[in-house]
C-alpha positions in Angstrom: -190.4 -33.2 91.2 -190.2 -29.2 91.7 -188.5 -27.1 88.6 -185.6 -25.1 89.1 -185.8 -22.4 86.1 -182.7 -20.3 85.1 -182.0 -17.2 82.7 -178.8 -16.1 81.8 -176.9 -14.7 79.0 -177.3 -16.3 75.5 -177.2 -19.4 73.9 -173.5 -20.2 72.1 -171.8 -23.4 70.4 -168.1 -24.1 70.8 -165.6 -27.1 70.8 -165.1 -29.0 73.5 -162.1 -28.1 75.8 -159.3 -30.7 76.0 -160.5 -31.8 79.5 -163.7 -32.5 78.2 -162.4 -34.5 75.2 -160.3 -36.4 77.7 -163.7 -37.4 79.3 -165.6 -37.8 76.6 -162.6 -40.0 75.0 -163.0 -42.1 78.2 -166.7 -42.4 78.0 -166.6 -43.7 74.6 -164.3 -46.5 76.1 -166.3 -47.3 78.9 -169.9 -47.0 77.7 -172.6 -48.4 78.8 -170.8 -48.2 82.3 -169.9 -44.7 81.8 -171.8 -44.0 84.8 -168.4 -45.0 86.6 -167.4 -41.3 86.3 -170.4 -39.2 87.6 -169.3 -37.3 90.6 -171.7 -36.6 93.3 -171.8 -34.2 96.9 -173.7 -33.6 99.9 -174.6 -30.7 101.4 -175.7 -30.5 104.9 -177.7 -27.4 105.9 -179.2 -28.5 108.9 -176.1 -28.3 111.1 -176.1 -24.2 111.3 -178.0 -21.2 110.2 -181.2 -20.5 109.8 -184.0 -22.7 108.5 -184.0 -23.5 104.4 -187.5 -24.5 102.9 -187.9 -25.6 99.5 -188.8 -22.2 97.9 -185.4 -20.8 99.3 -183.3 -23.6 97.7 -185.2 -23.0 94.5 -183.7 -19.8 94.3 -180.4 -20.8 95.6 -180.1 -23.4 93.1 -181.4 -21.1 89.8 -178.8 -18.8 91.1 -176.3 -21.7 90.9 -177.0 -22.8 87.6 -177.3 -19.0 86.0 -173.7 -18.5 87.5 -172.1 -21.6 86.6 -172.2 -21.9 82.5 -171.2 -25.6 82.7 -174.1 -26.7 84.3 -176.6 -25.3 81.4 -174.6 -26.9 78.7 -175.1 -30.3 76.9 -172.4 -32.1 74.5 -174.5 -32.5 71.2 -173.4 -34.0 67.8 -172.8 -31.4 64.8 -171.5 -32.5 61.9 -170.7 -35.6 63.0 -168.4 -34.3 66.0 -169.1 -33.3 69.8 -169.7 -30.0 70.4 -170.9 -27.8 73.6 -174.3 -26.1 73.5 -174.8 -23.4 76.4 -178.5 -22.6 76.9 -179.6 -19.4 77.9 -183.0 -20.7 79.3 -184.2 -23.6 80.6 -185.3 -25.8 83.8 -183.9 -28.2 85.9 -185.4 -30.7 88.6 -185.5 -31.2 91.8 -186.3 -34.4 93.5 -186.9 -33.9 97.3 -187.3 -36.6 99.7 -189.1 -36.5 102.6 -187.5 -38.0 105.5 -189.6 -38.1 108.9 -186.6 -38.6 111.3 -184.1 -35.8 111.2 -181.4 -38.0 112.4 -181.5 -39.8 109.3 -181.3 -37.4 106.9 -177.6 -38.0 106.1 -178.3 -41.4 105.5 -181.5 -40.8 103.2 -179.2 -37.8 101.2 -176.4 -40.9 100.6 -178.9 -43.1 99.2 -180.6 -40.0 96.8 -177.2 -39.6 95.9 -176.5 -43.4 95.0 -180.0 -43.1 93.3 -179.2 -40.0 91.2 -175.3 -40.8 90.3 -176.0 -44.4 89.8 -176.8 -44.2 85.9 -175.4 -42.6 82.9 -176.3 -39.3 81.6 -178.2 -38.5 78.4 -175.3 -36.1 77.4 -177.3 -34.4 74.8 -180.9 -34.3 76.1 -180.3 -34.1 79.8 -178.7 -30.9 82.0 -175.3 -32.3 83.5 -176.5 -31.9 86.8 -179.0 -33.8 88.9 -180.6 -32.2 91.7 -182.1 -33.4 95.0 -182.8 -33.0 98.6 -183.6 -34.1 101.9 -186.7 -32.7 103.8 -187.7 -33.1 107.4 -190.3 -31.5 109.1 -190.3 -28.7 106.3 -186.8 -27.9 106.6 -184.2 -28.8 103.9 -181.8 -30.7 105.8 -179.3 -31.9 102.8 -178.7 -31.2 99.0 -177.4 -33.4 97.0 -175.6 -33.0 93.4 -174.9 -35.7 91.5 -172.8 -34.2 88.4 -171.7 -35.5 85.2 -167.9 -35.4 84.3 -168.2 -33.7 81.0 -169.1 -30.6 83.2 -167.3 -30.9 86.5 -164.0 -32.6 87.8 -163.5 -33.1 91.8 -162.3 -29.7 92.3 -165.1 -27.9 90.3 -167.4 -30.2 92.4 -166.3 -28.7 95.9 -166.7 -24.8 94.1 -170.2 -26.0 93.7 -170.6 -26.8 97.2 -168.9 -23.9 98.4 -170.9 -21.5 96.0 -174.0 -23.0 96.6 -173.2 -22.9 100.5 -173.2 -18.9 100.0 -176.1 -18.6 97.7 -178.3 -20.6 100.5 -176.7 -18.4 103.4 -176.1 -15.5 102.0 -177.7 -15.1 98.6 -174.6 -14.0 97.0 -171.2 -16.4 96.0 -169.1 -13.0 95.1 -167.8 -12.0 91.8 -168.1 -15.0 89.1 -165.0 -16.7 87.6 -163.7 -14.4 84.6 -163.1 -17.6 82.5 -165.8 -19.6 81.2 -165.6 -23.2 79.5 -166.7 -22.1 76.3 -163.9 -19.0 76.2 -161.3 -21.7 77.3 -162.4 -24.1 74.7 -161.6 -21.2 71.9 -158.3 -20.1 73.1 -157.5 -24.3 73.4 -158.4 -24.6 69.7 -156.3 -21.6 68.7 -152.6 -20.9 68.0 -151.5 -20.2 71.7 -153.4 -23.6 72.6 -151.9 -25.6 70.0 -148.2 -24.4 70.8 -149.0 -25.5 74.6 -150.1 -28.7 73.5 -147.6 -29.8 71.4 -144.8 -28.6 74.2 -146.9 -31.0 76.6 -146.7 -34.0 74.1 -143.7 -33.3 73.8 -143.0 -34.4 77.5 -144.9 -37.6 77.1 -142.8 -38.8 73.9 -139.8 -38.5 76.2 -141.1 -40.1 78.9 -142.9 -43.2 76.9 -140.0 -43.7 75.2 -138.1 -44.2 78.4 -140.9 -46.7 79.9 -142.0 -50.2 79.1 -144.8 -50.1 76.2 -147.4 -51.1 79.1 -147.0 -51.5 83.1 -149.4 -54.7 82.7 -147.9 -56.8 79.5 -149.1 -60.2 80.1 -152.3 -61.8 81.4 -152.0 -63.7 84.5 -155.4 -65.4 84.9 -158.9 -65.7 83.0 -160.9 -62.5 83.5 -163.5 -62.8 86.3 -167.6 -61.6 85.6 -167.8 -59.0 86.3 -164.1 -57.9 85.1 -163.1 -55.2 86.7 -162.9 -55.3 90.7 -162.4 -52.5 92.9 -160.5 -53.4 96.2 -160.7 -50.8 98.9 -158.2 -50.5 101.9 -159.3 -48.0 104.7 -156.3 -47.1 107.1 -155.8 -45.1 109.9 -152.3 -45.4 109.7 -151.2 -43.8 106.3 -152.1 -40.3 107.4 -149.8 -40.2 110.4 -147.1 -41.9 108.1 -147.7 -40.1 104.7 -147.1 -36.6 106.7 -144.2 -38.2 108.2 -142.3 -39.2 105.1 -143.4 -36.4 103.1 -142.0 -33.6 106.0 -138.7 -36.0 106.4 -138.1 -35.8 102.7 -139.4 -32.1 101.6 -142.1 -33.6 99.1 -145.7 -33.7 99.3 -147.8 -36.4 100.6 -149.7 -37.0 97.6 -146.0 -37.4 95.8 -145.2 -40.3 98.5 -148.0 -42.0 97.8 -147.5 -41.9 93.9 -143.8 -43.2 94.2 -145.1 -46.1 96.6 -147.5 -47.3 94.1 -145.2 -46.5 91.2 -142.4 -48.7 92.4 -144.6 -51.5 93.6 -145.9 -51.8 90.0 -142.8 -51.8 88.6 -141.2 -54.2 90.9 -144.0 -56.4 90.7 -144.1 -56.5 87.0 -139.8 -56.7 86.8 -139.8 -53.1 85.3 -136.7 -51.1 86.0 -139.0 -48.1 85.2 -142.4 -47.2 86.0 -145.1 -45.0 84.1 -147.8 -43.9 86.4 -150.5 -41.3 84.5 -151.7 -39.5 87.7 -154.3 -36.9 86.9 -153.9 -33.3 87.3 -156.1 -30.7 88.5 -154.6 -28.1 85.7 -155.6 -25.3 88.0 -152.1 -23.3 88.6 -153.2 -20.5 86.5 -155.3 -17.8 88.6 -158.4 -17.6 86.1 -158.9 -21.2 86.3 -159.1 -21.9 90.1 -162.7 -21.1 90.6 -164.2 -22.2 86.9 -166.6 -25.0 87.0 -165.6 -27.5 84.6 -163.6 -30.5 83.9 -160.1 -29.2 83.3 -158.3 -32.5 85.1 -156.4 -34.6 82.3 -153.7 -37.3 82.7 -150.4 -36.7 83.5 -147.3 -38.7 82.8 -145.0 -39.4 86.0 -141.5 -41.7 85.1 -139.9 -43.2 87.9 -136.5 -45.0 87.2 -135.6 -47.5 89.7 -131.4 -47.7 90.3 -129.9 -50.2 89.5 -129.1 -51.7 93.2 -126.7 -54.7 92.7 -125.7 -54.4 96.8 -129.5 -54.1 97.5 -129.0 -51.3 99.7 -131.3 -48.7 98.3 -134.4 -48.2 99.9 -137.6 -46.5 99.0 -137.2 -43.1 100.6 -134.1 -42.9 98.4 -136.5 -42.4 95.5 -138.4 -39.1 96.9 -135.5 -36.7 95.8 -135.8 -37.8 91.9 -139.8 -38.5 92.2 -140.8 -35.1 93.5 -139.0 -33.2 90.3 -140.3 -36.0 88.0 -144.0 -35.7 89.2 -143.5 -31.6 89.0 -142.6 -32.4 85.2 -145.7 -34.6 84.7 -147.8 -31.9 86.0 -146.8 -28.8 84.2 -147.3 -30.9 81.1 -150.6 -32.2 81.6 -152.9 -30.2 79.6 -153.3 -30.6 76.0 -155.2 -31.9 72.9 -156.5 -35.5 73.6 -156.8 -36.2 69.8 -153.0 -35.2 69.3 -152.6 -37.3 72.4 -154.2 -40.3 70.8 -152.6 -39.9 67.5 -149.0 -39.9 69.6 -149.8 -43.3 71.4 -150.7 -44.6 67.8 -147.8 -43.5 66.4 -145.5 -44.7 68.7 -147.3 -48.0 68.8 -146.7 -48.5 64.9 -142.9 -47.5 66.0 -142.3 -49.9 68.5 -144.5 -52.7 67.2 -146.7 -52.9 69.9 -149.2 -51.2 71.9 -148.0 -48.0 74.0 -150.2 -47.3 76.7 -149.3 -47.4 80.7 -152.5 -48.3 81.6 -151.5 -47.4 84.9 -153.7 -44.2 86.8 -153.4 -42.5 90.0 -155.8 -40.5 91.2 -155.4 -38.5 94.5 -159.1 -36.8 95.0 -158.5 -35.2 98.2 -158.6 -31.2 98.2 -155.1 -30.0 97.4 -155.2 -27.3 100.1 -154.8 -29.4 103.0 -153.7 -28.6 106.6 -150.5 -29.6 107.1 -150.1 -32.3 110.1 -148.4 -30.7 113.5 -149.1 -33.5 115.3 -145.2 -35.0 116.5 -144.3 -37.8 114.5 -146.0 -41.4 115.4 -143.4 -43.8 116.9 -143.4 -47.4 115.5 -145.7 -48.8 118.2 -148.4 -46.3 117.4 -147.8 -47.0 113.8 -148.6 -50.6 114.2 -151.3 -50.2 116.6 -153.1 -48.1 113.9 -152.4 -50.5 111.4 -154.2 -52.9 113.3 -157.4 -51.0 112.3 -156.7 -51.0 108.8 -159.7 -52.3 106.8 -159.4 -54.4 103.6 -162.6 -55.0 101.2 -164.1 -55.2 97.8 -166.7 -52.8 97.4 -167.5 -53.1 93.7 -167.4 -55.0 90.6 -168.0 -53.7 86.8 -168.0 -55.1 83.3 -165.7 -52.3 81.8 -163.1 -50.0 82.5 -160.6 -48.6 80.2 -157.7 -49.4 82.3 -155.8 -52.4 83.7 -154.9 -50.3 87.3 -156.5 -47.3 89.0 -155.6 -46.3 91.8 -157.9 -43.3 94.1 -157.4 -41.8 96.9 -159.6 -40.4 99.2 -160.2 -39.5 103.2 -158.5 -36.9 105.7 -156.3 -36.6 108.6 -158.2 -39.4 110.4 -158.3 -42.1 107.7 -156.8 -42.5 104.1 -159.3 -45.0 101.8 -157.1 -46.5 98.9 -159.1 -48.2 96.0 -157.5 -50.2 93.6 -159.6 -50.9 90.2 -158.3 -53.4 88.3 -158.4 -56.0 85.3 -158.5 -59.4 86.9 -157.0 -60.8 83.6 -154.2 -58.8 85.0 -153.9 -58.4 88.9 -156.6 -61.1 90.1 -158.4 -59.8 93.5 -155.8 -61.4 95.8 -153.1 -59.4 93.7 -155.1 -56.2 94.2 -155.5 -56.6 98.1 -151.5 -57.4 97.8 -151.0 -54.1 96.3 -153.4 -52.2 98.3 -151.3 -53.8 101.6 -148.2 -53.1 100.1 -148.5 -49.6 99.6 -149.3 -49.2 103.2 -146.3 -51.1 104.5 -143.8 -49.1 102.6 -145.4 -45.9 103.8 -145.6 -47.0 107.4 -142.4 -49.0 107.4 -140.7 -45.6 106.1 -142.4 -43.3 108.4 -141.1 -45.7 111.1 -137.4 -45.5 110.2 -137.3 -48.7 108.3 -137.8 -47.9 105.0 -137.9 -51.2 102.7 -135.1 -52.0 100.1 -136.5 -51.8 96.6 -134.9 -55.4 96.2 -137.8 -57.0 98.5 -140.8 -54.9 96.9 -141.6 -57.3 94.9 -142.2 -59.8 98.0 -145.0 -57.6 99.1 -146.8 -58.7 96.5 -146.3 -62.4 97.3 -148.1 -62.6 100.5 -151.5 -64.7 101.7 -153.9 -64.6 98.7 -151.8 -62.9 96.3 -152.4 -64.0 92.6 -156.2 -65.4 93.4 
């Protein structure tokens, strides 16, 4: 271990931001398996630029810790409540792993990341970032960052990678973000923040009143052990198909996939309305775009499936209404989680049953993605690409505070769609059926044959579904 000292500013204490509160609540519901929320990034350094040694890297990492207050902030209990405590001075630890074979640096970095991110953080005693590096013949080839979700969300993790690259290569990352996590917390807990939260929660109350109390009401099987299974579909057809459908209907690719997932859940459960909670980045304001903190919170997307006695309505007919519904949800995704909990508790009492969608959607790809300019693929090409699709179950775990959690990762070459689900409500076969169904809906729509809504439930009844 090598020490990475830092010294900046002065110590301060503030309440948790709304994003931190949301993650703190989720951690409490998921512990002791809360390492589920850890994030990780790997920065390759051997691909370009001058060689980097440990002295140079430690200097850059010290500057990174001093630049971003979130990395030197711990969550501690004060008078029975969690608060964030910013430290002005301290020392982080850097774990350096030697790899004699330069060609194996990437694999060694991936192993190191799994090691650093694979166990929960000690939130009150540990810095919210674990630092690692791979060294080959005296040169640092990769830097590894394992991040606590209380300090960073996916967008913030990308900011850290960008800033660290600049600090290593240029010695500076430019002007710091004008906002700080503690400053944001004080604003959110002030009068203006309370008004904004109340307006956002009014949207939630209206939307939840239109939807079933939960998207998955009845257990359909005995839960397995471990109870939560993660299914994964890796598709080379989906990126092209998503871009084609999005361009044809003037919506984002994320909205296409959100709508497909929501429509499939509703059809499979026999609902006319779907309520899904997509993760919103909450970075529309310029002052927040380069802030390293956890700003992401659940939004509410409500999709109503039209009455269709003739059976002629097809999936793509939903997209015109889904786009403004998604935007409305994202605009109302910043709120006080304590007040959100109180709202759901009140609605639960009023309706006499648990009110919570238990249905999440997280597009983890970068928002600023290049729009595909290739010609739209034809049906033959899409079917050929689908032959390469891979389905598996890469992980299981005992506890997750949801019943259906869909995650999107990947790029223009391949899209990975993972579904972590409660096997009491979605057995393994049904998990894979949902993943195959999303691919089928989007690829068929891109090929000019969008499936009728009346047949969506059939996509979940294929081989292996329900087992």
